[in-house]
C-alpha positions in Angstrom: 0.0 0.0 0.0 1.2 3.4 -0.9 1.6 6.2 1.7 0.1 8.6 -0.8 -3.4 8.6 -2.3 -4.1 7.3 -5.7 -6.9 7.9 -8.2 -8.8 4.9 -6.7 -7.9 4.6 -3.0 -6.5 6.5 0.0 -2.9 6.0 1.0 -1.7 4.9 4.4 -1.1 8.5 5.7 -4.7 9.6 4.9 -6.0 6.4 6.5 -4.0 6.9 9.7 -5.2 10.6 9.9 -8.9 9.5 9.3 -9.0 6.6 11.8 -6.9 8.4 14.5 -9.2 11.4 14.4 -12.3 9.2 14.3 -11.3 7.4 17.4 -10.2 10.5 19.2 -13.4 12.4 18.3 -15.6 9.5 19.3 -14.0 9.5 22.7 -14.3 13.3 22.9 -18.0 13.1 22.1 -18.5 10.6 24.9 -16.6 12.6 27.4 -18.0 16.0 26.3 -21.6 14.8 26.6 -21.2 12.5 29.5 -18.7 14.0 32.0 -21.4 15.6 34.1 -23.0 12.1 34.6 -20.0 10.8 36.6 -18.8 11.9 40.0 -16.7 15.1 40.1 -13.5 13.2 41.1 -13.8 11.4 37.8 -15.3 14.2 35.7 -12.6 16.8 36.4 -9.7 14.6 35.3 -11.8 13.6 32.2 -12.3 17.2 31.3 -8.5 17.7 31.6 -8.0 14.8 29.2 -10.7 16.2 26.9 -9.0 19.6 26.7 -5.6 18.0 26.0 -7.0 15.7 23.4 -8.8 18.7 21.8 -5.4 20.4 21.3 -4.0 17.2 19.8 -6.9 16.9 17.4 -6.4 20.6 16.4 -2.7 19.8 15.6 -3.5 16.6 13.7 -6.2 18.4 11.7 -3.8 21.1 10.7 -1.5 18.4 9.4 -4.4 16.5 7.8 -5.6 19.5 5.9 -2.1 20.1 4.6 -1.9 16.4 3.6 -5.3 16.6 1.9 -4.4 19.7 -0.1 -1.2 18.1 -1.3 -2.6 14.8 -2.3 -5.0 13.7 -5.1 -8.4 12.7 -3.8 -9.7 9.3 -5.1 -12.6 9.9 -7.4 -16.2 8.9 -6.7 -17.6 6.0 -8.7 -18.7 6.8 -12.3 -22.4 7.6 -12.3 -22.5 9.1 -8.8 -25.5 11.5 -8.8 -24.6 15.2 -8.7 -26.5 15.7 -5.5 -24.3 13.1 -3.8 -21.2 14.8 -5.0 -22.4 18.1 -3.6 -23.4 16.5 -0.3 -20.1 14.6 0.0 -18.1 17.8 -0.4 -20.4 19.8 2.0 -20.2 17.1 4.7 -16.4 16.6 4.4 -15.5 20.3 4.5 -18.0 20.9 7.3 -16.4 18.1 9.3 -13.0 19.6 8.6 -14.2 23.0 9.7 -15.8 21.7 12.8 -12.7 19.7 13.7 -10.8 23.0 13.7 -13.5 25.2 15.2 -14.5 22.8 18.1 -11.0 22.7 19.7 -10.5 26.4 19.1 -13.9 27.2 20.8 -12.9 24.9 23.8 -9.5 26.6 24.0 -11.2 30.1 24.0 -13.7 28.9 26.6 -11.0 27.5 28.9 -8.6 30.5 28.5 -11.4 33.0 29.0 -12.5 31.1 32.2 -8.9 31.3 33.5 -8.7 27.5 33.2 -6.3 27.3 30.2 -5.8 23.7 29.1 -2.6 21.9 29.7 -1.1 19.4 27.3 -1.5 16.3 29.4 -0.1 18.1 32.4 3.1 19.0 30.7 2.6 22.7 29.8 -0.3 25.1 30.3 -1.4 26.7 27.0 -3.6 29.8 27.3 -4.7 31.0 23.9 -2.8 34.2 23.1 -5.0 37.2 22.7 -7.9 35.8 24.7 -8.7 37.7 27.9 -10.0 36.3 31.1 -13.7 37.1 30.4 -16.5 35.0 31.9 -19.2 36.2 29.3 -16.8 35.2 26.5 -16.2 31.9 28.2 -19.9 31.3 28.5 -20.5 32.2 24.8 -17.7 29.9 23.7 -19.2 27.2 25.9 -22.5 27.5 24.1 -20.9 27.4 20.7 -18.8 24.4 21.7 -21.9 22.5 22.7 -23.7 23.4 19.5 -20.7 22.4 17.4 -20.5 19.1 19.4 -24.1 18.3 18.3 -23.4 19.3 14.8 -20.3 17.2 14.5 -22.1 14.2 16.0 -24.8 14.5 13.4 -22.3 14.9 10.5 -20.4 11.8 11.7 -23.6 9.8 11.7 -24.4 11.0 8.2 -20.9 10.2 7.1 -21.1 6.6 8.5 -24.5 6.1 7.1 -23.3 7.2 3.6 -20.3 4.9 3.8 -22.6 2.0 4.7 -25.1 2.9 2.0 -22.2 2.8 -0.6 -21.0 -0.5 0.8 -24.3 -2.4 1.2 -26.7 -0.8 -1.3 -24.5 0.6 -4.1 -21.9 -2.2 -3.6 -19.0 0.1 -4.6 -15.6 0.5 -3.0 -16.1 3.8 -1.2 -15.9 2.2 2.3 -13.2 -0.3 1.4 -10.8 2.3 0.1 -10.6 4.0 3.5 -10.3 0.7 5.5 -6.9 -0.1 7.1 -4.8 -2.6 5.3 -6.3 -2.2 1.8 
């Protein structure tokens, strides 16, 4: 398997980016929506991990976008309806945008609340230019939640589309992103 994409499949680097981010974001969704349901002695450390992992996702996404822009994208199967092509592009770029905006909104929220994230306890990273400002933190918190719901919905749509292609259309859309192929 090639490390770069080809006209028909994704390369190993794109697959590693895709599946790493998928696993991290799935964990982030579970923690983000569920941390209040656990005792505070568990919830607070989980939020610390959530913040650190958000910063990691932001960094990985920056690299992923550079990789995506410097690689050919495998084409969709011949005969793909125009509306599916439009929806595919809209969902993919919306996911990319949210995968940048979500960690940034969390970073703004934490910095403005004077609770800047640390990178797994190694170094505290306040976002430069963001003042300590409770109303700003509250606003960022609301947007972070809305974007969390939006990304959850888009991930469900993305998975359903991949399953539709695999089981109904019987094409290689899902297979070309699977590890090992």
